C-alpha positions in Angstrom: 247.2 -42.0 130.9 243.7 -43.1 131.4 240.7 -41.5 129.8 237.5 -41.5 131.5 234.4 -42.8 129.5 233.2 -39.2 128.8 236.7 -38.6 127.2 236.9 -41.9 125.2 233.3 -41.2 123.6 234.7 -38.4 121.1 237.5 -40.3 120.4 235.5 -43.7 119.4 233.0 -41.6 117.7 235.8 -40.1 115.5 237.0 -43.8 114.8 233.6 -44.7 113.8 233.4 -41.7 111.3 236.7 -42.9 109.8 235.6 -46.3 109.4 232.3 -45.7 107.9 234.0 -43.2 105.5 236.3 -46.0 104.2 233.5 -48.3 104.1 231.4 -46.0 102.0 234.5 -45.6 99.9 234.9 -49.5 99.2 231.2 -49.6 98.6 231.3 -46.8 95.9 234.0 -49.3 94.4 232.0 -52.1 94.8 228.9 -50.1 93.1 231.3 -48.9 90.4 232.3 -52.7 89.8 228.8 -53.4 89.1 228.9 -51.2 86.2 232.0 -53.0 85.2 229.9 -56.4 85.5 227.2 -54.8 83.4 229.7 -54.1 80.6 231.4 -57.4 80.9 228.1 -59.1 80.2 226.9 -57.2 77.3 230.0 -56.4 75.7 229.5 -52.7 76.3 227.5 -49.8 77.8 224.1 -48.9 76.2 223.9 -45.0 76.3 220.5 -44.8 74.5 218.1 -47.9 73.9 219.7 -49.7 71.3 222.8 -47.8 71.2 225.5 -49.8 72.7 229.3 -48.3 73.1 231.5 -51.3 72.6 233.9 -51.5 75.6 236.4 -54.1 76.6 237.4 -54.3 80.3 240.0 -56.7 81.8 239.0 -59.9 83.5 235.8 -62.0 82.8 232.4 -61.6 84.0 233.1 -64.1 86.7 235.7 -61.9 88.2 233.7 -58.8 88.0 230.9 -60.4 89.8 233.5 -61.4 92.5 234.9 -57.7 92.4 231.3 -56.5 92.9 230.1 -58.6 95.6 233.3 -58.7 97.3 233.5 -54.9 97.9 229.9 -54.8 99.0 230.8 -57.4 101.7 234.0 -55.6 102.8 232.1 -52.3 103.0 229.4 -53.8 105.3 231.9 -55.4 107.5 233.9 -52.3 108.3 230.6 -50.4 109.0 229.3 -53.3 111.0 232.6 -53.4 113.0 232.4 -49.5 113.2 229.0 -49.5 115.0 229.9 -52.7 117.1 233.0 -51.0 119.0 231.3 -49.2 121.6 228.6 -52.0 122.3 231.6 -54.4 122.9 233.2 -51.8 125.2 236.8 -51.6 123.8 239.1 -49.1 125.2 239.9 -46.2 122.9 243.5 -47.7 122.1 242.3 -51.3 121.5 239.4 -49.9 119.5 241.6 -47.8 117.2 243.8 -50.6 116.4 240.9 -53.1 115.5 239.2 -50.4 113.5 242.6 -49.5 111.7 243.1 -53.5 111.1 239.6 -53.8 109.8 240.2 -50.6 107.4 243.3 -52.3 106.2 241.3 -55.8 105.4 238.9 -53.8 103.2 241.4 -52.0 101.3 243.8 -55.2 100.9 240.7 -57.2 99.6 239.7 -54.2 96.9 243.1 -54.6 96.1 243.0 -58.1 95.5 239.6 -58.1 93.6 241.1 -55.5 91.2 244.3 -57.3 90.8 242.7 -60.6 90.2 240.9 -59.1 86.9 244.5 -58.5 85.5 246.0 -61.8 86.8 245.5 -65.1 84.7 246.0 -67.2 88.1 243.4 -64.8 89.6 246.1 -63.6 92.1 245.7 -66.4 94.2 249.1 -67.7 94.2 252.4 -66.0 93.5 253.3 -68.9 90.9 250.8 -70.1 88.1 248.3 -72.5 89.2 245.4 -74.5 87.4 243.7 -71.5 86.6 246.6 -69.9 85.1 250.1 -68.2 84.8 251.6 -65.7 87.5 252.1 -62.0 86.5 252.9 -58.8 88.7 249.2 -58.5 89.2 249.5 -62.0 91.3 251.9 -60.4 93.6 250.0 -57.1 93.8 246.7 -58.7 94.7 247.9 -61.7 96.9 250.6 -60.1 99.1 248.5 -57.9 101.1 245.4 -60.2 100.8 247.4 -62.7 102.7 248.6 -60.5 105.3 245.3 -59.0 106.1 243.5 -62.4 105.9 245.5 -63.4 108.9 244.6 -59.9 110.4 241.2 -60.4 109.8 241.0 -63.9 111.5 242.9 -62.4 114.6 240.5 -59.4 114.6 237.3 -61.5 114.2 238.5 -63.5 117.2 239.1 -60.8 119.3 235.7 -59.0 118.3 234.0 -62.4 119.3 235.9 -62.9 122.5 235.0 -59.5 123.9 231.1 -60.0 122.7 231.2 -62.9 125.3 233.2 -61.2 127.9 231.5 -60.6 131.3 232.5 -57.2 132.6 233.8 -57.4 136.1 
């Protein structure tokens, strides 16, 4: 069954709203990671001028910078793709697949950046590496990140191809 353009618009709009919603949740996590970055830099949270409540968070400041910035960029990726889908002219089924793949990329990267704070090897390998030993956080962070790294390359390739596609 083929849907007319008028029937596809509400479906694409719904997908866009879900994508933007997921993007905003990931953006919120990134903003909260900015608070984690602040805490990691000064060793706590200043509740009143000169009154620091000492807090210790996992990871180091460099890891919190990556978590903070990475989530902002992941959120922007999801929202950018959501807004691009109608312009690129994907049919509803293909747009849905691409949209959910990009949402998956965002959440896999969120898990990766969070797990890296707990992994001595920064969740960059399943075994120990020059940065440190592996642990369960290494596997939890790396496995979905690897899968969705491949997915993201394929999706971006499809988006680029469609952008240069000349309609018949």
